[in-house]
Structure formats: C-alpha cells, structure tokens
MIKE-914196 format. One record per atom (N, C-alpha, C, O): x, y, z. Coordinates in pm, 1 decimal, padded with zeros to 6 digits, always signed. Atoms other than C-alpha are relative to their C-alpha. Example, Ala and Ser with C-alpha at 12.3 -4.5 7.8 and 13.67 -1.06 7.14 Angstrom:
2
         x         y         z
  +00089.0  -00119.0  +00000.0
  +01230.0  -00450.0  +00780.0
  +00090.0  +00120.0  +00000.0
  +00193.6  +00118.1  +00066.5
  -00082.0  -00119.0  -00006.0
  +01367.0  -00106.0  +00714.0
  -00077.0  +00109.0  +00073.0
  -00026.1  +00219.8  +00089.9
This chain:
166
         x         y         z
  +00145.0  -00011.2  -00019.9
  +07481.2  -00904.1  -02055.2
  -00035.1  -00028.9  +00142.5
  +00006.6  -00130.7  +00197.8
  +00045.7  +00010.7  -00143.7
  +07325.3  -00856.8  -01708.9
  -00119.9  -00090.6  -00000.6
  -00215.2  -00067.8  -00075.1
  +00124.0  +00093.3  -00020.1
  +07084.7  -01140.7  -01609.2
  -00058.0  +00039.1  +00131.0
  +00009.1  +00030.4  +00233.8
  +00072.0  -00038.9  -00123.4
  +06829.8  -01019.1  -01355.2
  -00118.3  -00092.0  +00028.2
  -00198.2  -00121.9  -00060.4
  +00127.3  +00072.5  -00042.1
  +06575.2  -01225.8  -01165.1
  -00084.6  +00106.3  +00065.2
  -00036.6  +00185.0  +00146.8
  +00095.8  -00092.2  -00066.5
  +06265.3  -01025.9  -01071.0
  -00112.7  -00092.1  +00053.5
  -00171.7  -00172.1  -00019.2
  +00098.4  +00090.9  -00068.7
  +06029.4  -01193.0  -00823.1
  -00068.3  +00072.7  +00117.1
  -00009.0  +00160.9  +00179.2
  +00067.1  -00040.8  -00120.2
  +05772.5  -01116.4  -00557.7
  -00018.2  -00126.6  +00083.7
  -00078.0  -00224.3  +00038.6
  +00004.6  +00119.5  -00082.8
  +05804.5  -01358.9  -00263.4
  -00040.8  +00047.7  +00142.2
  -00014.0  +00160.0  +00184.8
  +00040.4  -00030.7  -00136.1
  +05655.9  -01376.3  +00084.9
  +00108.4  -00037.6  +00100.7
  +00212.3  -00090.7  +00061.7
  -00086.4  +00031.2  -00107.1
  +05829.5  -01419.8  +00415.2
  +00041.2  -00147.6  +00005.7
  +00151.5  -00184.0  +00046.5
  -00026.7  +00148.2  +00003.4
  +05802.1  -01797.2  +00374.2
  +00043.2  -00046.2  -00137.8
  +00038.0  -00165.5  -00167.6
  -00050.3  +00022.4  +00135.3
  +05939.7  -01769.7  +00013.7
  -00112.7  -00041.6  -00098.1
  -00084.6  -00079.3  -00211.9
  +00111.1  +00030.7  +00088.4
  +05591.9  -01835.0  -00129.4
  -00008.4  +00094.8  -00121.8
  +00007.1  +00216.3  -00108.9
  +00018.8  -00091.9  +00122.4
  +05540.5  -01705.7  -00487.8
  -00128.7  -00026.0  -00071.7
  -00166.7  +00055.9  -00155.4
  +00126.0  +00021.9  +00070.8
  +05216.3  -01859.7  -00604.7
  -00079.3  -00119.5  +00046.5
  -00027.4  -00203.9  +00119.6
  +00081.0  +00115.3  -00031.7
  +04933.5  -02103.0  -00566.7
  -00099.0  -00018.3  -00120.2
  -00156.3  +00077.5  -00172.2
  +00085.1  +00031.8  +00114.8
  +04733.9  -02280.4  -00841.1
  +00026.4  +00084.6  -00122.7
  -00065.1  +00129.1  -00192.1
  -00051.5  -00079.4  +00119.2
  +04937.0  -02096.4  -01106.6
  -00052.7  +00141.8  +00003.3
  -00079.0  +00200.8  -00101.5
  +00049.6  -00143.3  -00017.0
  +04819.6  -01758.1  -00971.9
  +00084.0  +00073.8  +00100.5
  +00148.3  +00013.9  +00186.7
  -00063.3  -00081.8  -00107.8
  +04965.5  -01464.9  -00776.7
  -00083.9  -00016.7  +00126.3
  -00202.3  -00049.4  +00118.7
  +00067.6  +00028.1  -00130.5
  +04873.9  -01487.7  -00406.6
  -00026.8  +00132.0  +00071.3
  -00057.8  +00127.0  +00190.3
  +00025.3  -00119.7  -00066.2
  +04830.8  -01119.9  -00329.9
  -00034.4  +00109.4  -00108.4
  -00012.9  +00088.4  -00227.7
  +00027.4  -00113.2  +00087.1
  +04717.4  -00785.8  -00480.9
  +00092.6  +00115.1  +00043.9
  +00075.7  +00173.5  +00150.9
  -00095.5  -00104.9  -00033.9
  +05004.6  -00535.3  -00490.4
  +00015.9  +00087.4  -00123.9
  +00104.1  +00067.1  -00207.3
  -00004.9  -00091.0  +00117.0
  +04936.3  -00259.1  -00739.1
  +00135.2  +00065.5  -00021.8
  +00185.3  +00070.8  -00134.2
  -00130.5  -00064.4  +00007.8
  +05260.3  -00080.0  -00661.9
  +00106.3  -00096.5  -00052.6
  +00192.0  -00056.3  -00131.3
  -00104.9  +00095.3  +00049.7
  +05467.3  -00394.5  -00723.3
  -00025.4  -00024.7  -00149.4
  +00071.6  -00032.7  -00224.7
  +00026.8  +00025.5  +00145.3
  +05294.1  -00456.9  -01063.4
  +00059.5  +00122.3  -00082.4
  +00121.1  +00103.2  -00187.3
  -00057.9  -00122.2  +00067.1
  +05390.2  -00087.4  -01160.7
  +00149.3  -00006.3  +00000.2
  +00209.6  +00027.3  -00101.7
  -00146.6  +00013.9  -00006.3
  +05749.4  -00147.3  -01049.9
  +00041.8  -00098.5  -00108.0
  +00131.8  -00068.9  -00186.7
  -00031.2  +00103.3  +00095.6
  +05757.5  -00468.3  -01259.1
  -00007.8  +00053.4  -00142.8
  +00082.4  +00033.8  -00224.3
  +00022.6  -00055.2  +00135.0
  +05618.3  -00293.1  -01563.4
  +00113.4  +00105.3  -00039.1
  +00168.6  +00104.4  -00149.1
  -00099.0  -00107.0  +00025.3
  +05858.1  +00005.1  -01531.7
  +00134.2  -00063.0  -00025.2
  +00202.5  -00024.9  -00120.3
  -00132.1  +00058.9  +00009.8
  +06166.8  -00216.1  -01481.7
  +00014.3  -00086.7  -00126.0
  +00119.3  -00081.8  -00190.2
  -00014.4  +00096.8  +00110.4
  +06093.9  -00478.7  -01756.0
  -00040.0  +00056.2  -00131.3
  -00003.9  -00003.9  -00232.5
  +00042.2  -00052.2  +00126.1
  +05939.8  -00259.6  -02023.8
  +00118.5  +00023.8  -00093.2
  +00221.7  +00075.0  -00049.9
  -00108.4  -00017.2  +00097.4
  +06152.8  -00255.4  -02342.3
  +00097.7  -00106.4  -00002.5
  +00192.4  -00101.1  -00081.1
  -00105.8  +00108.7  -00015.9
  +06339.3  -00574.0  -02242.7
  -00056.8  -00132.1  -00042.3
  -00177.9  -00144.5  -00060.7
  +00037.6  +00138.9  +00011.1
  +06328.7  -00943.5  -02311.9
  -00020.3  -00056.8  +00138.9
  +00058.4  -00033.7  +00230.7
  +00029.4  +00064.7  -00122.3
  +06164.4  -01144.7  -02037.7
  -00004.8  -00149.2  -00021.4
  -00064.1  -00195.8  -00118.7
  -00009.5  +00141.5  +00014.6
  +06230.7  -01511.9  -01984.2
  -00097.2  -00064.4  +00107.4
  -00096.3  -00025.4  +00224.1
  +00093.7  +00069.3  -00093.6
  +05961.3  -01739.6  -01825.4
  -00026.3  -00140.0  -00044.3
  -00004.8  -00177.2  -00159.7
  +00046.9  +00134.1  +00037.3
  +05839.7  -02092.6  -01810.3
  -00141.9  +00003.8  -00055.4
  -00215.4  +00101.6  -00041.9
  +00136.7  +00006.0  +00066.8
  +05527.7  -02205.2  -01994.6
  -00114.4  +00024.2  +00095.4
  -00209.6  +00094.6  +00061.5
  +00109.1  -00014.5  -00097.9
  +05312.0  -02225.7  -01677.9
  -00018.5  +00152.1  +00038.0
  -00130.2  +00202.5  +00049.3
  +00003.0  -00143.6  -00030.0
  +05404.0  -01863.2  -01591.6
  -00064.2  +00077.2  -00121.2
  -00150.9  +00162.2  -00100.6
  +00057.5  -00058.5  +00117.3
  +05323.0  -01756.1  -01948.0
  -00151.7  -00021.9  -00006.9
  -00229.3  +00069.7  -00034.0
  +00146.3  +00025.4  +00002.8
  +04986.1  -01931.0  -01931.4
  -00080.5  +00071.9  +00110.2
  -00196.2  +00109.3  +00090.8
  +00060.4  -00075.9  -00104.0
  +04910.5  -01765.5  -01601.5
  -00022.3  +00152.0  -00031.0
  -00120.5  +00215.9  +00007.0
  +00018.3  -00143.7  +00043.6
  +04972.4  -01421.2  -01748.9
  -00099.3  +00005.6  -00112.3
  -00178.8  +00099.4  -00118.2
  +00104.9  +00014.8  +00109.0
  +04769.1  -01527.5  -02060.9
  +00029.3  +00056.4  -00130.1
  -00039.2  +00024.3  -00227.2
  -00034.3  -00060.7  +00129.3
  +04934.9  -01323.5  -02330.6
  +00135.2  +00067.9  +00015.5
  +00180.5  +00090.1  +00127.8
  -00124.8  -00070.8  -00014.3
  +05260.9  -01150.8  -02413.4
  -00024.1  +00138.1  +00063.4
  -00120.6  +00205.9  +00028.1
  +00010.0  -00131.1  -00069.3
  +05309.8  -00841.5  -02191.5
  +00039.7  +00108.2  -00102.9
  +00127.9  +00088.5  -00186.5
  -00032.8  -00111.9  +00096.3
  +05314.7  -00509.0  -02380.7
  +00133.2  +00050.0  +00015.7
  +00186.9  +00054.4  +00126.4
  -00131.7  -00068.0  +00001.4
  +05641.1  -00349.4  -02481.8
  +00111.9  -00088.3  +00060.2
  +00207.7  -00038.4  +00119.2
  -00107.9  +00092.6  -00048.4
  +05845.1  -00662.6  -02390.3
  -00003.8  -00115.4  -00099.1
  -00107.4  -00143.4  -00159.6
  -00011.7  +00120.2  +00080.0
  +05967.6  -00965.2  -02585.5
  +00004.4  -00116.0  +00091.6
  +00095.8  -00128.9  +00173.0
  +00005.0  +00116.5  -00081.1
  +05864.8  -01287.1  -02424.9
  +00081.6  -00119.9  -00058.7
  +00074.8  -00153.5  -00176.9
  -00065.7  +00134.8  +00033.4
  +06086.0  -01599.7  -02427.4
  -00061.8  -00097.0  +00092.9
  -00049.4  -00083.5  +00214.6
  +00068.5  +00099.6  -00081.5
  +05887.5  -01896.3  -02307.8
  +00074.9  -00131.2  -00012.1
  +00098.1  -00179.7  -00122.9
  -00064.7  +00127.5  -00003.6
  +06065.4  -02213.6  -02202.4
  -00101.3  -00109.6  +00019.7
  -00184.0  -00105.3  +00110.7
  +00097.5  +00116.9  -00006.1
  +05874.8  -02540.5  -02265.6
  +00072.4  -00121.6  -00059.8
  +00162.5  -00110.2  -00142.9
  -00050.3  +00130.2  +00063.8
  +05953.7  -02906.1  -02343.2
  -00082.8  -00038.2  -00110.2
  -00046.7  -00127.7  -00186.6
  +00098.5  +00027.2  +00102.6
  +05658.0  -02907.1  -02570.8
  +00047.2  +00046.6  -00139.2
  +00054.9  +00167.6  -00160.6
  -00050.6  -00049.1  +00127.9
  +05788.0  -02900.8  -02933.8
  -00111.7  +00063.2  -00085.1
  -00082.5  +00127.1  -00186.2
  +00116.8  -00054.3  +00077.8
  +05436.5  -02799.7  -03058.7
  -00042.2  +00140.9  +00047.9
  -00119.8  +00209.4  -00018.7
  +00039.7  -00130.3  -00060.1
  +05407.2  -02487.5  -02834.7
  +00036.4  +00115.7  -00090.3
  +00147.3  +00119.6  -00143.8
  -00020.2  -00114.5  +00088.8
  +05376.1  -02166.1  -03031.5
  -00043.8  +00129.2  +00070.7
  -00132.9  +00128.3  +00155.7
  +00026.2  -00132.7  -00053.3
  +05372.2  -01791.5  -02945.6
  -00039.3  +00087.6  -00113.8
  -00013.1  +00053.9  -00229.3
  +00024.2  -00102.8  +00109.6
  +05246.3  -01489.2  -03141.1
  +00131.9  +00049.7  -00056.5
  +00236.9  +00040.9  +00007.2
  -00126.8  -00049.6  +00066.8
  +05496.6  -01338.8  -03382.9
  +00068.7  +00103.2  +00086.8
  +00005.3  +00183.3  +00155.5
  -00089.9  -00093.8  -00072.9
  +05777.0  -01146.3  -03228.3
  +00038.6  -00053.0  +00138.6
  +00117.4  +00009.0  +00210.0
  -00034.0  +00069.9  -00126.5
  +05793.9  -01382.8  -02927.0
  +00063.1  -00128.6  -00026.7
  +00047.1  -00178.8  -00137.9
  -00091.5  +00102.6  +00023.8
  +06020.1  -01674.8  -02886.6
  -00025.8  -00123.2  +00085.2
  -00052.9  -00106.3  +00204.1
  -00000.1  +00112.7  -00077.8
  +06000.6  -02032.9  -02774.3
  +00133.8  -00065.5  +00009.5
  +00199.6  -00085.8  -00092.5
  -00130.1  +00074.3  -00022.9
  +06307.4  -02206.6  -02622.9
  -00028.9  -00125.2  +00076.7
  -00136.7  -00140.9  +00133.9
  +00027.1  +00129.1  -00069.1
  +06346.7  -02549.7  -02475.5
  +00093.1  -00021.7  +00117.3
  +00099.3  -00132.1  +00171.4
  -00071.8  +00000.1  -00123.5
  +06585.5  -02466.8  -02193.6
  +00040.4  +00141.8  +00032.1
  +00044.4  +00228.0  -00055.7
  -00042.4  -00131.0  -00037.5
  +06699.4  -02169.3  -01993.4
  +00136.1  +00035.6  -00061.7
  +00161.7  +00150.7  -00097.2
  -00132.1  -00023.3  +00072.7
  +07050.7  -02208.3  -02139.1
  -00023.8  +00045.1  -00140.5
  +00037.0  +00141.6  -00186.8
  +00027.6  -00042.2  +00141.2
  +06910.6  -02190.6  -02490.0
  -00055.4  +00148.0  -00000.4
  -00017.1  +00226.4  -00087.2
  +00056.9  -00132.9  -00007.1
  +06714.6  -01874.9  -02393.1
  +00110.8  +00106.9  +00028.9
  +00111.5  +00213.8  -00032.1
  -00107.3  -00092.6  -00026.5
  +07027.5  -01707.5  -02241.9
  +00088.4  +00015.4  -00119.4
  +00125.7  +00126.6  -00156.7
  -00087.8  -00006.5  +00121.0
  +07238.1  -01798.4  -02543.4
  -00061.6  +00086.5  -00112.0
  +00009.3  +00160.2  -00180.5
  +00068.6  -00080.2  +00099.3
  +06973.4  -01642.1  -02772.3
  +00012.5  +00148.6  +00033.4
  +00030.2  +00231.7  -00055.7
  -00007.7  -00142.1  -00046.0
  +06984.7  -01320.3  -02569.9
  +00142.8  +00048.2  -00017.7
  +00161.4  +00162.4  -00059.7
  -00139.3  -00037.3  +00017.7
  +07367.8  -01313.7  -02576.3
  +00018.1  +00028.8  -00148.5
  +00077.7  +00129.2  -00187.5
  -00012.1  -00014.6  +00148.3
  +07345.3  -01360.6  -02954.7
  -00063.0  +00127.1  -00058.4
  -00024.9  +00174.5  -00165.4
  +00065.0  -00123.8  +00041.0
  +07121.1  -01057.3  -02981.0
  +00061.9  +00122.3  +00052.1
  +00017.8  +00234.1  +00025.7
  -00080.2  -00108.4  -00060.5
  +07375.6  -00850.2  -02787.1
  -00087.8  +00088.4  +00087.4
  -00079.5  +00211.1  +00082.1
  +00085.8  -00078.5  -00091.4
  +07115.2  -00749.4  -02525.7
  +00085.6  +00046.0  +00121.4
  +00176.4  -00024.6  +00165.4
  -00065.8  -00049.8  -00116.1
  +07234.5  -00533.6  -02236.3
  -00050.5  -00074.3  +00131.5
  +00026.7  -00101.3  +00223.4
  +00058.0  +00063.4  -00119.6
  +07000.5  -00700.0  -01983.5
  -00120.4  -00082.4  -00044.7
  -00186.7  -00052.9  -00144.2
  +00116.1  +00086.1  +00018.6
  +06738.3  -00976.9  -01965.4
  -00053.4  -00030.6  +00137.5
  +00022.6  -00034.4  +00234.2
  +00066.0  +00025.0  -00123.6
  +06489.3  -01054.6  -01693.6
  -00065.0  -00144.2  +00005.4
  -00144.6  -00180.8  -00081.1
  +00071.8  +00124.9  -00029.1
  +06387.1  -01396.3  -01562.6
  -00115.4  +00023.0  +00094.7
  -00094.1  +00066.0  +00208.1
  +00108.4  -00038.9  -00080.1
  +06037.2  -01362.8  -01432.7
  -00084.3  -00122.8  +00051.7
  -00199.9  -00105.8  +00090.5
  +00067.3  +00114.8  -00056.4
  +05944.5  -01722.0  -01324.9
  -00028.1  -00110.5  -00091.4
  +00000.6  -00099.8  -00210.7
  +00038.5  +00028.5  -00140.3
  +05825.1  -01963.8  -01229.4
  +00108.7  -00065.3  +00076.5
  +00228.0  -00047.0  +00052.5
  -00096.4  +00054.7  -00101.3
  +05981.5  -02164.5  -00953.9
  +00117.0  -00078.3  -00057.6
  +00231.0  -00058.1  -00015.8
  -00109.7  +00076.7  +00059.7
  +06182.1  -02407.9  -01165.9
  +00096.3  +00085.2  -00080.7
  +00217.5  +00063.9  -00075.2
  -00085.4  -00092.6  +00075.5
  +06311.9  -02134.6  -01396.6
  +00080.8  +00085.7  +00095.6
  +00199.1  +00108.7  +00070.7
  -00068.0  -00072.4  -00105.2
  +06401.0  -01927.9  -01086.2
  +00119.6  -00083.0  +00054.3
  +00232.4  -00035.0  +00065.6
  -00102.7  +00082.4  -00060.1
  +06590.8  -02222.9  -00938.4
  +00117.5  -00015.5  -00093.2
  +00232.7  -00006.6  -00050.9
  -00114.0  +00011.6  +00092.1
  +06793.2  -02273.7  -01253.4
  +00065.2  +00135.6  -00022.8
  +00187.1  +00139.3  -00039.4
  -00051.1  -00128.8  +00025.2
  +06840.9  -01903.7  -01303.2
  +00082.4  +00063.0  +00105.1
  +00160.8  +00154.4  +00079.6
  -00072.6  -00060.6  -00109.5
  +06976.8  -01833.1  -00960.0
  +00151.5  -00014.7  -00010.9
  +00227.0  +00071.5  +00034.1
  -00145.8  +00015.4  +00021.6
  +07316.7  -01973.1  -01052.5
  +00058.8  +00087.1  -00113.8
  +00178.5  +00115.7  -00115.3
  -00043.9  -00077.2  +00115.8
  +07335.5  -01768.7  -01374.1
  -00014.9  +00152.9  +00018.0
  +00042.7  +00229.6  -00059.1
  +00043.6  -00138.0  -00009.8
  +07200.6  -01433.9  -01245.3
  +00108.1  +00090.4  +00069.4
  +00187.6  +00046.8  +00152.6
  -00088.4  -00100.2  -00053.5
  +07392.1  -01113.9  -01164.7
  -00065.1  +00076.1  +00111.3
  +00000.7  +00125.2  +00203.0
  +00071.1  -00076.7  -00101.6
  +07119.8  -00951.6  -00961.5
  -00133.5  -00059.0  +00022.9
  -00187.5  -00128.7  -00063.0
  +00132.5  +00044.3  -00035.9
  +06796.7  -01026.9  -00782.6
  -00078.6  +00132.1  +00034.8
  -00033.3  +00215.4  +00113.3
  +00090.9  -00111.0  -00030.2
  +06513.4  -00771.7  -00778.0
  -00125.8  -00065.4  +00069.2
  -00213.4  -00123.5  +00005.3
  +00087.8  +00074.2  -00078.0
  +06299.5  -00896.7  -00500.0
  -00103.3  +00087.2  +00075.3
  -00067.9  +00173.3  +00155.8
  +00105.8  -00056.0  -00082.4
  +05965.8  -00778.6  -00370.8
  -00025.3  -00091.4  +00115.7
  -00082.0  -00199.8  +00102.0
  +00015.6  +00081.8  -00121.4
  +05968.9  -00904.9  -00018.2
  -00126.8  +00036.8  +00073.0
  -00133.2  +00135.3  +00146.6
  +00135.3  -00023.7  -00053.5
  +05605.1  -00927.4  +00085.5
  -00009.7  -00042.3  +00144.3
  +00026.6  -00155.0  +00177.9
  +00010.4  +00024.9  -00144.6
  +05537.8  -00908.8  +00459.4
  -00131.1  -00079.7  +00020.8
  -00232.0  -00027.6  +00068.4
  +00114.5  +00094.9  -00022.8
  +05299.5  -01208.2  +00465.9
  +00058.4  -00138.0  -00010.1
  +00172.5  -00153.9  -00053.5
  -00037.7  +00140.4  +00011.7
  +05322.3  -01584.1  +00482.1
  -00124.0  -00082.2  -00048.4
  -00178.8  -00162.7  +00027.1
  +00123.5  +00060.2  +00041.5
  +05033.1  -01704.6  +00267.3
  +00025.8  -00150.2  -00044.3
  +00138.4  -00192.7  -00070.2
  -00008.7  +00132.5  +00051.4
  +04954.4  -02061.6  +00165.7
  +00046.4  +00002.6  -00141.4
  +00013.1  +00095.4  -00215.2
  -00055.6  +00001.4  +00139.4
  +05130.5  -02156.2  -00155.3
  +00035.1  -00142.5  -00037.1
  +00047.3  -00229.2  +00049.4
  -00047.4  +00127.7  +00049.8
  +05229.2  -02450.2  -00372.0
  +00127.8  +00016.8  -00083.6
  +00180.7  -00083.0  -00132.5
  -00123.6  -00019.4  +00065.4
  +05534.1  -02286.3  -00539.9
  +00081.9  +00103.3  +00083.2
  +00024.7  +00194.9  +00142.4
  -00084.1  -00075.2  -00090.4
  +05826.2  -02123.6  -00363.2
  +00129.5  +00045.3  -00070.1
  +00179.8  -00024.2  -00158.3
  -00132.0  -00052.1  +00049.0
  +06139.2  -01914.1  -00444.2
  +00106.1  -00061.5  +00084.0
  +00087.3  -00073.5  +00205.1
  -00107.0  +00061.8  -00077.4
  +06467.0  -02078.7  -00341.1
  +00055.6  +00100.6  +00104.6
  +00057.6  +00220.8  +00078.0
  -00061.1  -00094.8  -00099.5
  +06627.1  -01929.5  -00022.5
  +00114.3  +00083.3  -00064.7
  +00189.7  +00033.2  -00148.1
  -00112.5  -00084.0  +00050.3
  +06863.3  -01640.9  -00098.5
  +00122.0  -00015.7  +00094.7
  +00117.5  +00024.4  +00211.0
  -00115.5  +00031.5  -00079.5
  +07205.0  -01745.2  +00024.2
  +00083.8  +00128.1  +00027.7
  +00137.6  +00187.1  -00066.0
  -00071.2  -00120.4  -00026.8
  +07371.2  -01453.6  +00206.6
  +00155.3  -00008.1  -00023.1
  +00224.6  +00093.7  -00021.3
  -00141.8  +00007.4  +00041.2
  +07717.7  -01588.6  +00121.4
  +00021.3  +00021.9  -00147.3
  +00135.0  +00034.6  -00192.9
  -00005.6  -00018.6  +00142.4
  +07632.4  -01543.5  -00246.1
  -00057.1  +00131.4  -00045.0
  -00026.6  +00180.8  -00153.6
  +00075.2  -00123.8  +00043.1
  +07415.2  -01231.2  -00247.8
  +00010.2  +00104.7  +00109.3
  +00001.8  +00075.2  +00228.5
  -00003.8  -00114.2  -00085.5
  +07447.9  -00886.9  -00098.6
  -00108.1  +00097.0  -00026.4
  -00129.8  +00137.2  -00140.7
  +00106.2  -00095.3  +00017.5
  +07162.1  -00654.0  -00035.6
  +00065.2  +00137.5  -00021.2
  +00147.9  +00180.1  +00059.4
  -00057.0  -00128.8  +00040.7
  +07247.5  -00319.6  -00204.4
  -00094.6  +00116.7  +00013.1
  -00053.1  +00231.9  +00025.8
  +00097.5  -00104.2  -00011.3
  +06925.2  -00131.0  -00183.4
  -00136.1  -00057.2  +00042.1
  -00170.2  -00171.3  +00011.1
  +00138.2  +00041.7  -00036.8
  +06574.5  -00146.1  -00032.5
  -00084.7  +00120.2  +00010.5
  -00043.4  +00226.2  +00057.7
  +00103.6  -00111.0  -00003.1
  +06263.6  +00066.0  -00065.1
  -00123.0  -00061.6  +00058.5
  -00165.2  -00168.1  +00013.6
  +00115.8  +00055.3  -00067.9
  +05963.5  +00013.8  +00163.2
  -00126.6  +00063.0  -00054.6
  -00129.9  +00182.2  -00085.2
  +00132.3  -00036.8  +00041.4
  +05597.3  +00030.1  +00055.0
  -00095.9  -00041.5  +00107.1
  -00078.3  -00146.9  +00168.1
  +00096.9  +00033.9  -00106.9
  +05304.8  +00033.1  +00293.6
  -00134.0  -00044.7  -00056.9
  -00178.9  -00001.3  -00163.0
  +00135.3  +00053.1  +00031.0
  +04976.9  -00150.7  +00280.1
  -00095.3  +00117.9  -00017.9
  -00088.7  +00212.7  +00060.3
  +00106.0  -00096.0  +00011.0
  +04687.1  +00061.0  +00151.4
  -00113.4  -00061.5  -00086.6
  -00119.4  -00183.0  -00105.3
  +00119.7  +00058.2  +00069.7
  +04368.1  +00024.9  -00054.8
  +00039.6  -00078.2  -00130.9
  -00036.8  -00161.0  -00180.5
  -00039.4  +00073.7  +00126.6
  +04565.3  -00097.8  -00363.7
  +00108.7  -00100.3  +00026.0
  +00147.7  -00172.3  -00065.9
  -00107.0  +00093.2  -00037.4
  +04831.5  -00299.6  -00180.4
  -00034.4  -00075.5  +00124.1
  -00039.1  -00017.6  +00232.6
  +00053.7  +00087.0  -00098.3
  +04718.6  -00592.7  +00028.9
  +00099.1  -00007.6  +00119.8
  +00054.1  -00022.5  +00233.4
  -00097.7  +00019.4  -00108.4
  +05041.4  -00610.5  +00235.8
  +00111.9  +00109.1  -00005.6
  +00131.8  +00167.6  -00112.0
  -00125.8  -00070.4  -00003.8
  +05347.2  -00404.2  +00337.4
  +00099.3  -00086.6  -00082.9
  +00094.0  -00209.6  -00082.0
  -00106.8  +00073.1  +00065.8
  +05645.6  -00491.5  +00115.9
  +00120.7  +00090.1  -00018.5
  +00110.6  +00212.8  -00020.6
  -00127.7  -00071.4  +00038.5
  +06008.3  -00395.6  +00045.8
  +00045.0  -00043.1  -00133.5
  +00038.4  -00162.3  -00163.7
  -00059.8  +00029.7  +00124.3
  +06159.7  -00377.7  -00296.2
  +00153.3  +00005.1  +00018.2
  +00214.0  +00109.3  +00043.0
  -00138.5  +00017.9  -00041.1
  +06510.0  -00514.4  -00251.5
  +00088.1  -00034.9  -00115.9
  +00050.0  -00120.6  -00195.6
  -00093.5  +00036.7  +00110.9
  +06801.4  -00528.4  -00492.7
  +00119.1  -00073.8  +00068.6
  +00180.6  -00022.5  +00162.0
  -00119.3  +00077.6  -00044.9
  +07068.1  -00798.7  -00428.8
  +00094.7  -00014.8  -00121.5
  +00053.2  -00037.7  -00235.0
  -00105.9  +00023.6  +00105.6
  +07398.2  -00822.5  -00623.6
  +00077.1  -00121.2  +00037.4
  +00102.6  -00145.4  +00155.4
  -00086.4  +00119.0  -00024.5
  +07599.5  -01139.5  -00659.3
  +00131.2  +00042.3  +00057.6
  +00192.7  +00137.4  +00009.3
  -00128.7  -00024.1  -00063.9
  +07904.5  -01142.7  -00433.8
  +00104.4  -00066.0  -00092.8
  +00098.8  -00186.5  -00117.4
  -00106.3  +00054.0  +00089.4
  +08206.5  -01185.3  -00664.8
  +00103.3  -00067.4  +00083.2
  +00147.3  -00007.9  +00181.5
  -00100.6  +00074.6  -00070.4
  +08452.1  -01443.5  -00541.2
  +00140.5  +00021.9  -00053.7
  +00236.1  -00036.2  -00002.2
C-alpha cells in the first residue's frame, strides 16, 4: 500500500493558523479533490474539525485520543496513526492519503512513500508548520506551476517527492 502525504505549505513551511487555511487557492483545492476522491484520508481531530464534515466521495479516518469521539457512519475513528495505517493495510487498499495536521504529518513523514506538496510562494504568519523536507530522504520527481489569479491568492507549484530508497 502506498502512503502519500498531501499538504499545502508556504516558503516558511507554514500550513495553518487558528486551525484554518491561510490562503485561498481554488486550483489547489481542485487538485486535492481530484487526487483524494475515492480514497481513504487520514487526519487528526483538529483537521477534521476545521473541515467540519466528512469530505464527499472519501472515507475519513480521524485520529484522536478522545475515546468518546464519534463520526458519521462509514467513517472511522482511530487512536494512533499506526492503528489507522494497519486498518488500511487490513482493507487491502492500494493507496491512502495523510492530510494533516502538523503532528500527524510529523509522524507520517517516516512512514510515507511520497509527498504531494503544494509549495505556496508566500511566507504568511502561522501557528502550525510542516516539517522540513530532508533532501537526503526525498527526491523531487515532478513539478507543475500555477500562477496567481482572481481565484488563487499566490503563485504555487504542485511538487511530487518520492522517498529515496537506501
């Protein structure tokens, strides 16, 4: 099973502030929807709460320490990233996406096969950050540029990194 992290991060690795996105990038949201539709997506509870509901045509796995936390039918609560990954392996999935937040990304970086990174050309104020991408562990294999326009607040590149096999 391929484990992919999908993230939008700024030049300063910023990914959010006050549990919210810190930019408006319509093209990035469309990419996210296209890539993750039909798949299981793993996220932390705060990320789930910032989204507000399960995303259409995806199965949400929400990681929380709260034993009382519940999701709508068809979606799953786990209590660790390892538990979530094992559940996906048990379901014989081809691919799963880790979609945030910062702590789940940090844990997932060691487990992931690829990074799908929207590199936003900005350095906004933030209170959560993506870990630095170590070039000794990750190789950039593709990049597509998008320009700022009326629906995209900043220029950005959509970059795919693959783990360097040792």
